N, C-alpha and C positions, 0 to 999 in steps of 0.2 A: 503493499502498499503506500510505503512512504518511495519505495523510488518511484508509484506511479505520481505524488506528486510531485515529485520533483521534475521530473518528464514534462506535466505539465508545466511549471511556473519557464520552467525552460523556453518552451514552446512560446507559452505569456509572448515575455522577452523580445523574445526573441521578432515577433507580428506585433508586438510597440514599436520597437528598431526599426523594422520594413516601414513600415505604415508611419512613421516621420517624414514631414513632406524637405530638402532642400531648401532655405531660404533662393524667392526668386530675386534677379540682377536687374539692376534699375544701374541704368547706364547713366549719371549728368553731369553734362561741360556747362561748368558757371565756370565766376570770374576766380581770379586772385586776389581780390579783397572777402569776399565771403570764403573764401579760406586763412590766407593770412590773418582776416583780424580773429578767428575761433565761431564766427556762427555756426557758420555748418557741424563742427564740433560738439556743440552745443544745442544740439534741436535734431539731428538726426539720427538719433538712436533712437527718440519715438513713432517714429516714419521707422523705425527697424523693425520692430517690438508689434506696434497692433499691427503692422505687416506680414508679418516673419519674415522679410526683404535685406537684402544686401547694398549698403547702395555704392556704387564702385565714381572714383568721386576725380571729376579730371578739370584740376582750375586752368585754365590758363587766358590768356588776353578774350574780350572779348571779339574777336574776330575772329579766332579759333575756336572757340566753341560753336560757331553757328558755324562754324564749318564743319564740325564735325557730325554737327543736327546735317547740315545739307546731303554729306554723304551717309547717311546713316551708320555714325558709328556712334550714334548717344541716342537715347532715347527722350528725354527730354533739356531744356535749357535754361540756365541762370544765370541771363543778362543786363545788363544796363548802355545800352544803346539807342536810342530810339527810331534813328532813321533805318538805321539795321535791323533792327528786325520788326518793323512796320515790309521793309522790301523781302527779308526772311516770311514774311503772311504769303506778300502778292506773290511768289514768285507759286507758293503750292508746297515749303517744306515745315510747314505745317499749321495745323488751322486754327489757329488764334492764339493772342497773348493773353496773360495778367497779371493785368496789377498783385505786384506784393510787394512794396516799401522801398521807401527811402531813402535817402542822405544827402551829402554835400561834399565838394569840394572844397580844397583848400587850396591857398597858396605857400609851404612854408623856403624856410634860409636861414642862412646865416648868420647870429644874432644879429656883427656888424652892422647886415644888409646897408649894401656900398652898394645900394643900386634907389635904397629908399624909399621903401615901397610897403614897407610900418603900418597900416590905420588904411589906409586905398581903399574903394567901396569897393572897385571895378576888377576881376583879375584882369581884363582887356590889359587898364593901365596901367596896371604893375607893368603886365609883363611888355607893355610898351617902353619900358621907365627899366625894365634890366636889360633891354634890345641897346635903348641908349648907351646904360653906362657901359654897354657889352660885358657885363660879368657872366659868371658862369650857370650855367643850365643845364641841368640833367633832363631827356625825355625819355618817354620810356619805348617810341618808337614801336609802339610792338600793335598798332592797328586796336587795342582795349579799346571797352566803353571810355577810358579817363582819356587812352592819348587823340581819343576823337575828339574828345571836350576839350582839349591841348589847343588840339585841331584851328576850331570855332571862333578861340578865344582869340588865338595872332589872328587871323581872315580881321575880329572883330576889330583888334588894334588898329590891321591893316596892312600888317606885319604878314611875309614870307614865315607860312606854317612851322616848314622845316629848316631855320637857316642853315644854309651852309658857310658853318664862321668860325670860328677858332673857340667862344667859346661856349657854343651849342654842340651838347650832348646828345646823340639821339641814340639811346644801348641798349633797346631789345628783345626789353628785362619789363619782368614783374613790378609789379611795386614796391614790392620789399625792397628787392635787388633795387631797383631805384632809391629808395630815400634813402641804402645803404650807403649807395654811389655819392650825393648828398651829403650827406654827415662830413664823408671821412674826405669830398675835395670844397667844400664850404660851400656848393653852388647852390640857389634857384628847384624848383619842382614842384608840380601840381602832383596832389594827391587828392584819394576817400579822404575825408575824416576818418574811417576806418579805422583804415590798415593803418596813417599816422595814429592814433590815441592805442592800438594794439601791441603800438613797437618802438613803442617810444622812449622807453627807459634806454633803449639801447642805441639811440639820436641825439646825443648829448648836445652837437652842437644844430639841432635845428631847431624851431622856436615857427610856432603860428604867428606871417603874418599879413596874410590878405585870407581876411572871413567871420577872423569872431577867433573867440575859445568855446560857443554854442550857436549850434544850425541860426539859430531868433537873434540870434548876435553876427548875423553873413543878411547881409541885406543886396546882394548880387545875383537877382534871379535866374544868370547862366551856371551859376554854381549850383544848379541844386544837380538830382544826378535817385530819376527814377532807375528800378527793376522791375522786369516782366523777367515773370516765369511760360515756357511755350513747348510743350508733348511736336516734337517728333509723325510726321504722319508715317502714318505706323501702313504705308503703302511702298514706302518702304522697304520695308521686309524684316525681317528681321530683328521686329523693335520690338517695345516690349511696351505694346501700348493702352492693352489698361490700366499696370501697376504705376504708369505714366501719367494717366488722368486720374487714378486714385492719390502721387502725390501734389499734379495740382488744387484738388480738391484738398487734402491736408496744407496743404503749404497755405493758400490761399483760406484760409478754416481759423474760427477765432482765438481757437485754442490755442494753435501753431504764434498768429498773429500777436499774443499778447506774452505768446514766448520772444518772438524777435522784439514788438518795443520794452518789456523788460533785458534781456541782451547785455552789460556792458552797464552798469547802471550804479551795480555796486563799485565795479571797480574803477571806473571815468566818472562818475557821476551826471551820470547822458546816456541813452540811446547811444548806440552804434549802428539802430540803424531804425526809424520806423515806418511803425503796417505802413499797408498802406492797399486791403485790397478791399474788394467790390463790399463784400460779407461784413467786412472791417464796415467801413467806409458807414453801413448801411444799418447798423447796430447804434 
């Protein structure tokens, strides 16, 4: 009899093990800012647990993230360059774009501030002053959302977006590496506030010069930085369409939006991102 129960126990354990499902994989192509800031690490475990999923994150510039979606090498993209996002939808690569959150861009630079941009209201005016002073400047130069915004600011200043000069450094790097370069060389750079705040302990030679200490102090509407999420068109094949749709619903839900709005408050005295989904705004 004991032998019978032992065999029954083994069979039960085997059946239980066979019945446990492997996590479904979701490929998320997103920007370096959502990764460098620590936001994804803070919120994704909740999605993975609820949906028995594993989110494989590829954090690159927005242009590269969109290219991954176009190629069908991502199931969903979370990016921040509205014109490129709209073009992605119009080309049929995704069914719709959904508002997720926003923060802002700021100009940071050396305390000495040789270009005298500290406290200027408009970033375009500050860039014009940097160019006039031929002060060292670091650009991501990587077709990211930040780089796209920077190009528009140079154009608003009436200047070439990528000057071929000794003082202008086009790095082709992510935000974290660009900030480190600026810190080490005494250069100015445009950054999203979230990444700067997350890394500022390692950036002792930089300070916020344009954009103020918080988003409420930022008076330049050109520095607003909205993020959108887009599921990739399942017609591309090999796309986890249902899981991508679940991710969009989860990311824009009240519960996740609240988590986004709380992220960073305790450590920095302000959120690093502000919730902005349609569901959040309508509550």
